[in-house]
VOGU-3710 file (C-alpha; in Angstrom, 3 decimals, decimal comma):
1> mnenyrilvv> -69,554/59,568/-19,008  -68,802/62,140/-16,302  -71,664/60,920/-14,092  -69,580/57,846/-13,346  -66,945/59,978/-11,628  -67,266/61,093/-8,035  -65,441/64,209/-6,826  -64,982/65,590/-3,315  -64,505/69,368/-2,970  -62,871/70,437/0,318
11> edeedlneil> -63,062/74,225/0,526  -63,804/76,423/3,558  -65,093/79,393/1,533  -68,815/78,649/1,401  -69,534/80,663/-1,772  -66,660/79,095/-3,698  -67,633/75,661/-2,422  -71,165/76,074/-3,776  -69,917/77,505/-7,091  -67,576/74,569/-7,619
21> qfnlesegyk> -70,251/72,033/-6,753  -72,802/73,639/-9,083  -70,452/73,895/-12,052  -68,954/70,431/-11,677  -72,394/68,857/-11,310  -73,390/70,773/-14,458  -70,576/68,889/-16,189  -72,158/65,622/-15,050  -69,902/64,737/-12,115  -71,228/63,444/-8,812
31> vdtsfsaeea> -69,962/66,000/-6,290  -69,778/65,929/-2,488  -68,475/68,856/-0,462  -66,777/69,490/2,866  -66,017/72,823/4,499  -62,998/71,577/6,473  -60,445/68,799/6,554  -62,048/67,520/9,739  -65,393/67,176/7,962  -63,722/65,457/5,001
41> lkkdlsiyhl> -62,096/62,892/7,302  -65,551/61,740/8,392  -66,220/60,515/4,850  -65,045/57,317/3,192  -62,398/58,924/0,986  -61,762/55,692/-0,883  -64,958/56,132/-2,934  -63,762/59,265/-4,751  -62,063/59,447/-8,130  -60,666/62,931/-7,412
51> ivldvmmgri> -60,341/65,368/-4,497  -60,236/69,131/-5,066  -58,514/70,395/-1,924  -58,034/73,918/-0,590  -54,637/74,429/1,051  -55,381/77,150/3,599  -58,100/75,957/5,964  -58,625/75,764/9,733  -56,914/73,536/12,292  -56,001/70,901/9,687
61> sgyslaqkir> -54,597/72,361/6,473  -55,019/70,897/3,021  -51,376/69,817/3,124  -51,961/67,920/6,376  -55,076/66,250/4,981  -53,182/65,206/1,849  -50,453/63,735/4,024  -53,030/61,694/5,947  -54,575/60,482/2,693  -51,233/59,368/1,276
71> kemhlevpii> -49,233/58,259/4,321  -51,880/56,984/6,761  -54,813/55,900/4,578  -52,532/54,794/1,711  -54,996/56,097/-0,889  -53,883/56,988/-4,405  -56,930/59,138/-5,197  -55,834/62,079/-7,393  -55,613/65,450/-5,593  -55,817/68,942/-7,093
81> fltardkend> -54,758/71,682/-4,674  -56,413/75,114/-4,659  -54,420/77,933/-3,101  -53,881/81,689/-3,085  -50,145/81,061/-2,631  -47,991/80,569/-5,711  -44,458/80,621/-4,328  -42,128/77,914/-5,580  -41,776/76,334/-2,137  -45,559/76,032/-1,830
91> lltgfnlgad> -45,773/74,346/-5,227  -42,996/71,928/-4,321  -44,664/71,125/-0,996  -47,896/70,273/-2,785  -46,272/68,012/-5,348  -44,066/66,339/-2,737  -47,248/65,403/-0,862  -48,556/63,632/-3,936  -50,607/66,361/-5,605  -51,589/65,710/-9,217
101> dyitkpfsir> -52,107/69,395/-9,988  -51,948/72,803/-8,307  -54,194/75,755/-9,188  -53,652/79,247/-7,780  -56,552/81,537/-6,925  -58,227/83,293/-8,603  -58,886/80,783/-11,349  -61,588/80,244/-13,953  -64,075/77,411/-13,679  -63,200/76,387/-17,225
111> elqarikvvl> -59,551/76,034/-16,250  -60,457/73,813/-13,302  -62,794/71,705/-15,433  -60,077/71,243/-18,055  -57,487/70,254/-15,450  -59,866/67,786/-13,827  -60,363/66,051/-17,182  -56,604/65,870/-17,701  -55,972/64,437/-14,222  -58,726/61,831/-14,554
121> rrnkttpaev> -57,452/60,819/-17,979  -53,832/60,723/-16,799  -54,736/58,504/-13,848  -56,796/56,282/-16,114  -59,757/56,542/-13,773  -62,536/54,894/-15,769  -66,177/54,093/-15,000  -65,209/50,446/-14,543  -63,287/51,514/-11,450  -66,303/53,024/-9,689
131> vptlltigei> -66,395/51,654/-6,159  -69,642/49,792/-5,380  -71,753/51,225/-2,569  -72,549/47,796/-1,119  -69,983/45,281/0,097  -71,505/41,856/0,705  -69,960/38,696/2,130  -72,368/35,916/2,988  -75,316/37,302/4,948  -73,414/40,457/5,903
141> tldmeskrli> -73,612/43,667/3,864  -71,915/47,004/4,494  -73,635/50,018/2,956  -70,696/52,319/2,232  -72,985/55,260/1,520  -75,001/55,254/4,755  -72,243/53,547/6,805  -74,774/50,964/8,016  -74,469/47,271/8,674  -77,158/45,148/6,993
151> indkkteltr> -77,786/41,556/8,016  -80,738/39,704/6,500  -82,305/43,041/5,471  -82,010/44,408/9,023  -80,149/47,745/9,110  -77,948/48,531/12,103  -76,367/51,895/12,874  -72,633/51,887/13,560  -70,336/54,478/15,076  -67,613/55,792/12,783
161> keyeiilllv> -64,924/53,660/14,429  -67,097/50,523/14,424  -67,760/51,003/10,715  -64,092/51,572/9,890  -63,028/48,498/11,873  -65,515/46,104/10,291  -64,820/47,520/6,813  -61,105/46,903/7,340  -61,706/43,288/8,415  -64,397/42,436/5,851
171> kspgrifsre> -62,269/43,744/2,965  -59,551/41,222/3,871  -61,335/38,094/5,151  -59,032/35,703/6,953  -56,234/38,224/7,386  -55,271/38,831/11,008  -54,898/42,464/12,110  -53,063/43,084/15,366  -54,514/45,592/17,832  -51,576/47,886/17,087
181> eilrriwesd> -52,270/47,818/13,349  -55,982/48,484/13,858  -55,150/51,437/16,112  -52,687/52,800/13,558  -55,138/52,496/10,663  -58,335/53,668/12,396  -57,362/56,231/15,018  -55,674/59,564/14,332  -52,037/59,736/15,349  -52,635/62,608/17,792
191> vivtdrtvdv> -55,331/60,715/19,730  -54,180/58,745/22,760  -55,838/55,309/22,827  -54,903/51,883/24,163  -55,235/48,306/22,920  -58,273/48,011/25,192  -60,056/50,528/22,945  -59,997/47,989/20,098  -61,400/45,273/22,360  -64,268/47,524/23,496
201> nmtrlrrkme> -65,224/48,378/19,910  -65,048/44,727/18,867  -67,329/43,750/21,759  -69,884/46,371/20,675  -69,661/45,223/17,059  -70,253/41,596/17,985  -73,249/42,572/20,081  -74,752/44,573/17,205  -74,163/41,666/14,810  -76,004/39,316/17,199
211> nygaylrnka> -75,545/35,685/16,056  -73,214/36,785/13,276  -70,816/38,376/15,741  -68,996/35,042/15,804  -67,607/35,948/12,369  -65,371/38,505/14,100  -62,711/36,204/15,462  -59,748/36,730/17,746  -56,562/34,683/17,605  -54,917/34,940/20,986
221> gfgyyfel> -51,597/36,729/20,856  -52,090/37,804/17,244  -55,220/39,898/16,730  -58,631/40,062/15,068  -59,896/38,779/11,717  -63,165/38,213/9,829  -64,115/34,712/8,724  -67,430/33,164/7,744
//
């Protein structure tokens, strides 16, 4: 059933964005939208089964966002590019960045719907692969929809970086992440930060977790890890 599939539409043309959302939701898909790559990067992109991505946007292009998704986030989520450019070099650029399909504007909604079905079927994205919205280990739960930390039914607000750090650690309990690796995975490459930035965020996280902050451990000379 289509309602088990979640699609993100990243398109800076507001009218087209709304049209795509309406028609895809009419087909039964769960659809979220963003009007820029920057806005899309604020979401947890790992929860989507497909991203429909406009190429020509603002400061961060669709190509640049796709590169971040593939090279930095290491996500294999299928990507369909939308673009007004149909030159061979543009097509090759899109496919070299890991695009699953490439649609030139103007296009019909029926064509897009048909291509989405093909891409989902080709990538064998099935309802069984739907990512749960709650990640629970022991008394600690991460709500991946609201980006909140829940401990013993108490909800705690997290900053984006705090959420991304604890999600990284909780997903791999016992694995040690060095400060350098955390910086590389969580912070954008064009942002200048130091190892101390990781320590500050870990201190805030532990404080918000109160007694359970002890689960965020530090092995001197190696890095941080999560362990019950």
